[in-house]
N, C-alpha and C positions, 0 to 999 in steps of 0.2 A: 499822403506824399507815401511811394512805394518805395522801399529799398531797392537800390540798384542789384546788389550781390544781399542773398537773405543768409543770414546767420547760421554759425554751425547747431546743426540740431542734437537733441539728448537721442542716447547716450554718448557722453565725451569719453575720449580716452580718459582711463581712469585720475591720471596725473592731472589732465584738464579740467574733469569735475572737480577734485581738492582744488585747483587753483581758481578756478573760476568762483567756486564757492567761499573762499576764504576774501576775497577782493570785496564784498558788498556786506553792510550788515543783514545779522539773520533775516530770513524771510524774502529778503529783496532781491528780485533776479538780478544776477549780472547784466550789467548796461550792455545793450545792442552793439555798441561799440566794439565791448570784448567778444561779446561773441561771435561778431562779424569778423573779428580777425583771428579770433579761435579757428576759423575754418584752415589756418595754415600755421601749427603750433610754434613752426619758428620765427615767423615774422609777429607772432603773439609775443613770444617769448623776448624777443630783440624789442618790440615797443614796449611791454612793461619794465624792461632793462632801462630803456631812456626815460624814464617819468621820473619828475623830481620833487614826489609829492610826499616825500618824507621831511624829516625836520632838515632845515638846510643853515644856510648862512643869512637867511631873510626871516623876518615873520611872515606870519600864518597870513597877514592881510599884505604885507608886502606882495608877495606870493600869489595871490588872489588880484591884485590889482594888475599885474603883469599878464595873467593868464586869462583873466575876462577880455581886460583890454585886447589881446591879442585876438581872443577869437571874435571878440565885436569888431576889431576892423577887417577880419576877414571873412566875417557873414557868418561864423559860424554858432549859429544860433542851438543846434543839440547842444555842443560842446560847454558854451555858454551858459546854456539853460542849466544843466547838470551843476555845473560850479556855482550857480546863485542857488539853488535846489538845497546842495547839500553843505555849503560853505557860507553863505553871506551873511546868515546871523553868526554863526559863529566869530566870524570879522568884524561885525559891527557895521555892515552895510544896512542902511535904510534905503530908503525908497532913491534919496538925492543921489547915494553913492550908485546904485544898481542903475539909475539911467545914465548917470556922468560916465559911467564906463562905455557907454552910447554915445557920448555927446561928442560937436563935433570940435570943440577945444578941450583943452587940459585944465584949463584956469577955472574949475569949477572952485565955489566955494568950500563941497564936504571934503576937499583934497588938503593936506598939509604940501606946505613947499616942498618937503621930501618925496612926499606921493606924488607931486605934479610932474616930479624928475622921471619918476618910474613909468608915467604914462607918455611922456616928451620921449624916453628911449625906445619905448612900444611904438609909438607912431615914427619915430625916425627910422628906424630899422623896417617897416611896413611899408615904408614910403620909399627910401633909398638903399635898402639893405647894408645901411652902414651909418656910424657917428659922425656928427662933423665934430671937428678940434673944440669949437665953443661949447657943445654941447657934454663933450666928453671931461672939460675939465673942472663944469660942476659938478656932472657925476663922480669922480675920482675926488672931490672934495668932500661927498657925502656919503660914498661907499667904499667898501673896503672891495680890494681887487678881488676877493672871491665872492664876494656879494654881486658886484659888474659881470663874473662870468656867469654866474646865478641867473642873473637876468637875463641877460643874451640868451643864455642856452633854453631857458625858460617860453622865451618868445619864440624860436626858431623851433622850438618843441609843439607850441600850440597853433604854430600857423602850420605845421603839418599835421596835427591831427584836425585842423579846420580843413585842410586839403581833405582828408580823407573823408569827415562827416559830410562833408558838402558834395564831392562829388561821387561817393555812394548813396546820397541822397536820405539817410538815417533820417527816420520821424523823429519829434522828439520824446523822450521818455515822458510816462503817465504824469510824473511828478516834476518834471521840469519846468523852469521857469521862462516862458515866451517873452522874445525881445520886446519892449513895450513899442506899443502900436504908434506912438506919437512920435519916432525919434528914426532917424537913416545912419546908415554908417558913415 
């Protein structure tokens, strides 16, 4: 697959060079997504300001469940694959969890009841753009208001990321995990 928009080319502006270099481990080229957005420094900086990959109100595992499910539901294989490559092992995802992020239902044995609520939140937002009262009551009994806000924002942000990577047809990073062949969105 060929990307519809070419990434920014080196040499980057000095401040962009420093920013891009600091985003990835040493020796790893900045993500194609970051280099593509770097074509417009304003858009790049706004995008980075909206990211929620810092220590927040959720555990790293909970954050990744929301991100991976949102990307999976949107068919955002590029971003899903990057997150699986960089975070799956850190958050304790095995083969079952990796496949379950793309499963048709949220009731997989690998997820705790709390984790299933995260998946239900992502699915309901994806399907209806809101959360019904019944699910909200379950979520509010399990998560703080701040955690709920973070889950809502993560889901929305990674829908946007999926829209960008899908519409620009970004090819997978060389190290990214491809979607499992035997599953559908």
